[in-house]
C-alpha positions, 0 to 999 in steps of 0.5 A, a space after each residue: 074396807 077403806 070406803 069413800 063418801 062422795 057428795 054429788 058435785 060438778 068438777 070444774 077445771 084443768 087436769 093433767 092425767 098420768 102417763 100412759 101405763 101401756 107405754 111406760 111398761 114397753 119403754 121400760 122393758 125395751 130400755 132394760 133389754 138395750 145395751 147402754 143407758 136410757 132415760 125414761 121421762 114422765 113416770 108415775 110410780 102406779 103398782 103396775 109400773 113398779 111391778 115391771 121395774 121389779 121385774 127387770 131388776 130381777 133379770 139384772 137390769 140396773 134402774 134408778 128411780 127419780 121422782 118423775 124419771 128412770 135411768 135405766 141401764 141394760 148392760 147387765 140384763 141376763 148377766 148369769 151372775 144376777 140370774 142364778 140359780 134362778 129368778 123370781 118375778 112378782 107381778 103384783 096384779 099386773 097383767 101386762 107385767 106377766 104376759 110380757 115377762 113370761 117370753 122376755 125372761 126365758 130369751 136366755 136359759 133360765 129358771 123363773 118363778 112368776 107370782 102375783 096377787 088378786 085375779 091374776 091367777 085366773 087370767 088364762 095363760 094357755 097361749 104360753 103353755 102350748 109353746 112350752 110343750 111344743 119347745 119342750 120348756 119345763 112348767 109347773 102352775 097352779 090352778 087359779 092362783 099365780 105361781 108359775 115355774 119355768 125352766 128352759 129358753 124360747 127357741 126360733 119358731 113359727 108361733 101360731 096364735 089366735 088373734 082374739 086372745 089378749 094382745 099382751 101375749 103377742 107383745 111379750 113374743 114381739 119383745 122376746 124373738 128378736 133376741 133369739 138366735 134365729 128368725 121367727 114368725 108370729 101367725 094370727 089364725 083369726 082377726 086381731 083384736 085390740 090392734 092399737 096396743 100392737 101398734 104401741 108395741 111396734 112403735 117402741 120397738 122401732 124406737 129402740 132399734 128393733 125391726 119387725 115386718 107387719 103383714 097386715 096384722 096377720 103375720 109378723 116376721 121377726 129377724 133374730 140376733 137383733 139388738 136393742 139400742 138405748 134411747 131416751 123417751 118421754 111417755 105421753 098422757 094416758 088416753 085410758 085415764 083421760 077418758 074419765 074426765 072426758 066422759 065427765 065433760 060429756 055428763 055436764 062437768 066442765 074439765 079440760 084435759 091437758 097434754 094429750 097427743 092427739 096423734 097418739 097411737 093409743 087404742 083408748 084414743 077411741 073414746 073421742 070417736 065414741 063420744 062423737 058418736 053420742 053427739 058430744 062436741 069436742 074442742 081444743 080449749 085453752 091448751 087441752 081437750 074439752 068435751 061438752 054435750 047438750 044431750 047424749 045420744 045412744 050408740 054401739 061401742 065395740 069393746 074389742 079394740 078398747 076394753 079398758 075404757 068400757 066401764 066409764 063409757 058405760 056410764 055415759 051410755 046409761 045416761 043416753 036417749 035411745 037404747 045403746 050397746 056395748 059388744 064384743 066385750 067378753 074379755 072384760 070378764 077376765 080383768 081385775 074383776 068380771 068388769 062386764 058384770 060389775 059394770 051392770 051391777 054397779 050401774 043398776 045399783 045407782 039407778 041405771 037400766 042395764 042388761 047383761 049378756 054373755 059378751 055384751 051389754 044393752 042400755 035403756 035410758 034413764 034421766 038421772 042416777 040416784 047414788 047409794 053404796 056401790 062396790 069397786 070390786 077392788 078394780 081401779 077403773 071400776 072405783 073411778 068410773 063410780 067416782 065420775 058417776 057421783 057428779 051426776 047422782 041425786 045422793 051421795 055415792 059410797 064406794 068401798 076400797 078407795 085404795 084400789 086406784 093405786 094400781 094405775 092412778 095413785 093421785 086420782 082422789 087428790 086430783 078429783 078434790 082438786 077439781 072440785 069433787 066433794 069427799 065426806 070426812 076425807 083425809 085424802 
């Protein structure tokens, strides 16, 4: 593995984090479904975003890739010449690409093969399989390996889904159903988790001309025969990436995060609320947001609405006074790795005192972390959390597979060094 050795040192300076991956996925798909030409600005070509670009191209969308923007022409999406005799969509390791594109790919009669890498084949797709069986859509899949073949098309229907599944299933349907020949309803049979992600979906759909009636997140009424309208859009900065630097500030680093939209609908903006509850001071400083803290105080973090920031918030909890807890965290087990187990394992390797349960973690306070050899578990968010942890360790931290950050934040190590992070023997 391509390991990296970090020498403990404090970070200092200003940083602009990458654009929101969640919003980029959504904007690319919406623009690809629109008749006309759209421009998407503030693009970073992470592996996940490249997977969604390739997926829309497979459906016939014309996409020009420039250094920091896309020109997307949706006039040829779903054109028969581009889709016969079938479509192959390689999702790489992107769960968003997979779950968004499954419904979108069968808006029209189609034969589609979905493949992917890593743990993506272990992520459950039963919600879609139940829909396929009810609507007589043909499908074949392999256990634990993403190799899914679908033949058929979606039909207007009443779609009943549990609210505690990944919101990605709901988003995929919200994108596809407006293009069907009749009206549909999505009914949630239990309370919705990850509500912030649905807010992002609804906001992008509205921007591109799609009208969804939202009844208190319990029922979504989707009129059929709608049309997406081309729209130019600039993607805002990503709060899930900003969380690493915001927590770094809480741990005694001096980092100002630039270009954050404080009115954002991103669910990971809750990072700021959790840090306030942990006794942090949050101030607008020199045009950005700066977090500082005299002594972190433990709190309870509900993972259901913001699962992606749990590893980095867990680092803060590990160094807080009092007994902290992360609850409703079961879904972390089906991310790029079992993030619940991995977070506990690696924080304890560094000298933390964290206990793992089926759907939660508990934290007993420690005054310092020691350092040592740790594993990223081939998970970008684990690697970045461990990098921030190195700034408060007593000894160097050696992380395996530094390249896994390319999934969401290809420039992470460059930015880490720019802020003063020390990498031993680095060629970064």
